[in-house]
C-alpha positions in Angstrom: -13.6 -17.9 58.7 -13.8 -14.2 59.5 -17.0 -12.1 58.8 -17.3 -10.5 55.6 -19.1 -7.2 54.9 -22.3 -7.6 52.8 -22.3 -3.9 52.2 -18.7 -4.2 50.7 -19.9 -7.2 48.4 -23.0 -5.1 47.5 -21.0 -2.0 46.5 -18.7 -4.2 44.3 -21.5 -5.9 42.6 -23.4 -2.5 41.9 -20.3 -0.9 40.8 -19.4 -3.6 38.4 -22.8 -3.7 36.9 -22.7 0.1 36.5 -19.4 -0.2 34.9 -20.4 -2.8 32.4 -23.4 -0.7 31.6 -21.3 2.5 30.9 -18.9 0.7 28.6 -21.5 -1.0 26.7 -20.7 -4.6 27.6 -24.1 -5.2 29.2 -27.3 -3.1 29.0 -28.6 -3.3 32.6 -30.0 -0.4 34.4 -28.3 0.2 37.8 -31.5 0.8 39.6 -32.9 -2.6 39.2 -29.7 -4.1 40.4 -29.5 -1.9 43.2 -32.9 -2.9 44.2 -32.3 -6.5 43.8 -29.3 -6.2 46.0 -31.2 -4.3 48.7 -33.7 -7.2 48.6 -30.9 -9.9 49.0 -29.3 -7.8 51.8 -32.8 -7.6 53.4 -33.6 -11.3 53.4 -30.1 -12.2 54.9 -30.7 -9.6 57.6 -34.2 -11.0 58.2 -32.9 -14.7 58.3 -29.9 -13.6 60.6 -32.7 -11.9 62.9 -34.7 -15.0 63.0 -31.8 -17.3 63.8 -30.4 -14.8 66.6 -33.9 -13.9 68.0 -33.4 -10.3 67.1 -36.8 -8.7 66.2 -35.1 -5.5 65.1 -33.2 -7.3 62.4 -36.1 -9.2 61.3 -38.2 -6.0 61.0 -35.6 -4.1 58.9 -34.6 -7.2 56.9 -38.0 -7.8 56.0 -38.8 -4.1 55.3 -35.6 -3.8 53.1 -36.5 -7.1 51.3 -40.1 -6.1 50.4 -39.1 -2.7 49.5 -36.3 -3.9 47.3 -38.7 -6.3 45.5 -41.3 -3.7 45.2 -38.9 -1.3 43.4 -37.2 -3.9 41.4 -40.5 -5.1 39.9 -41.6 -1.5 39.2 -38.3 -0.6 37.6 -38.2 -3.9 35.4 -41.8 -3.4 34.4 -42.6 -6.9 35.5 -45.8 -5.6 37.1 -47.5 -2.5 36.3 -46.9 -0.4 39.5 -48.1 3.2 39.2 -46.8 6.0 41.4 -49.9 6.0 43.5 -49.3 2.4 44.6 -46.3 3.5 46.6 -48.4 4.6 49.7 -50.4 1.4 50.0 -47.4 -0.7 49.3 -45.5 1.1 52.1 -48.3 0.5 54.5 -48.4 -3.1 53.6 -44.5 -3.6 53.7 -44.6 -2.0 57.3 -47.5 -4.3 58.2 -45.7 -7.5 56.9 -42.4 -6.4 58.7 -44.2 -6.1 62.0 -46.0 -9.4 61.4 -42.4 -10.9 60.9 -41.2 -9.3 64.1 -44.1 -11.3 65.9 -43.4 -14.5 64.1 -39.8 -14.2 65.2 -40.8 -13.7 68.8 -44.6 -14.9 69.4 -44.3 -13.7 73.1 -44.5 -10.2 71.8 -48.2 -10.8 70.7 -48.9 -7.0 71.1 -47.2 -6.5 67.8 -50.1 -8.2 65.9 -52.4 -5.2 66.8 -50.2 -2.7 64.5 -49.4 -5.3 62.0 -53.0 -6.3 61.4 -54.1 -2.7 61.5 -51.5 -1.8 58.8 -52.1 -4.7 56.7 -55.9 -3.9 56.9 -55.3 -0.3 56.0 -53.2 -1.1 53.0 -55.6 -3.8 51.8 -58.5 -1.3 52.1 -56.5 1.3 50.1 -55.7 -1.2 47.3 -59.4 -2.5 47.2 -60.5 1.0 47.0 -58.0 1.7 44.0 -59.8 -1.5 42.2 -63.3 0.1 42.8 -64.4 -2.2 45.6 -65.0 0.7 47.9 -65.7 4.2 47.6 -62.6 6.5 48.4 -64.8 8.7 50.5 -66.3 6.0 52.6 -62.8 4.5 53.3 -61.3 7.9 54.3 -64.3 8.8 56.5 -64.1 5.4 58.2 -60.4 5.8 58.9 -60.9 9.3 60.0 -63.5 8.4 62.6 -62.1 5.0 63.9 -58.4 5.3 63.8 -58.1 5.9 67.6 -59.2 2.4 68.2 -55.8 1.3 66.9 -54.3 3.4 69.7 -56.7 2.0 72.3 -56.0 -1.6 71.3 -52.2 -1.2 71.1 -52.3 0.5 74.5 -54.4 -2.2 76.1 -52.0 -4.8 74.7 -49.0 -3.1 76.3 -50.9 -2.9 79.7 -52.0 -6.5 79.7 -48.4 -7.7 78.7 -46.9 -5.6 81.6 -49.4 -6.9 83.9 -48.8 -10.5 82.8 -45.0 -10.0 83.2 -45.4 -8.6 86.7 -47.7 -11.4 87.7 -45.0 -14.0 86.6 -42.3 -12.1 88.6 
């Protein structure tokens, strides 16, 4: 059985949904359908990346899946997501995507540092929006200490390279 194009199938489904909406058969907005298809495409890519041990596919698949779900939920008004939630959502999505890259290839443990940093930053931003922290304090803390992320990530790369050379 030959490979089929997920993009082609997605375009047919989106086009069909848009046509049915325009001729009045079904009242569906095209945007939630598009976001749902993006989420489905993303999860298919992520699973494919896990099975083929391709961390780039895992990252982008996870990213597209979570971004599609976020936007579908927003457009369908399932959850009240205001515009200021986009930035912390993107930070969390990037963090989860990097975490999934690590999970697909645990030998790349250095990916945990930016994943944890992004997840922490996103969490602090959301907790600030809920009033658990003062916005000024969070901004000031990140302004002062963000270079620690560079230091930890750089050390992880150096240690990983040293351990690879010692095995060779």
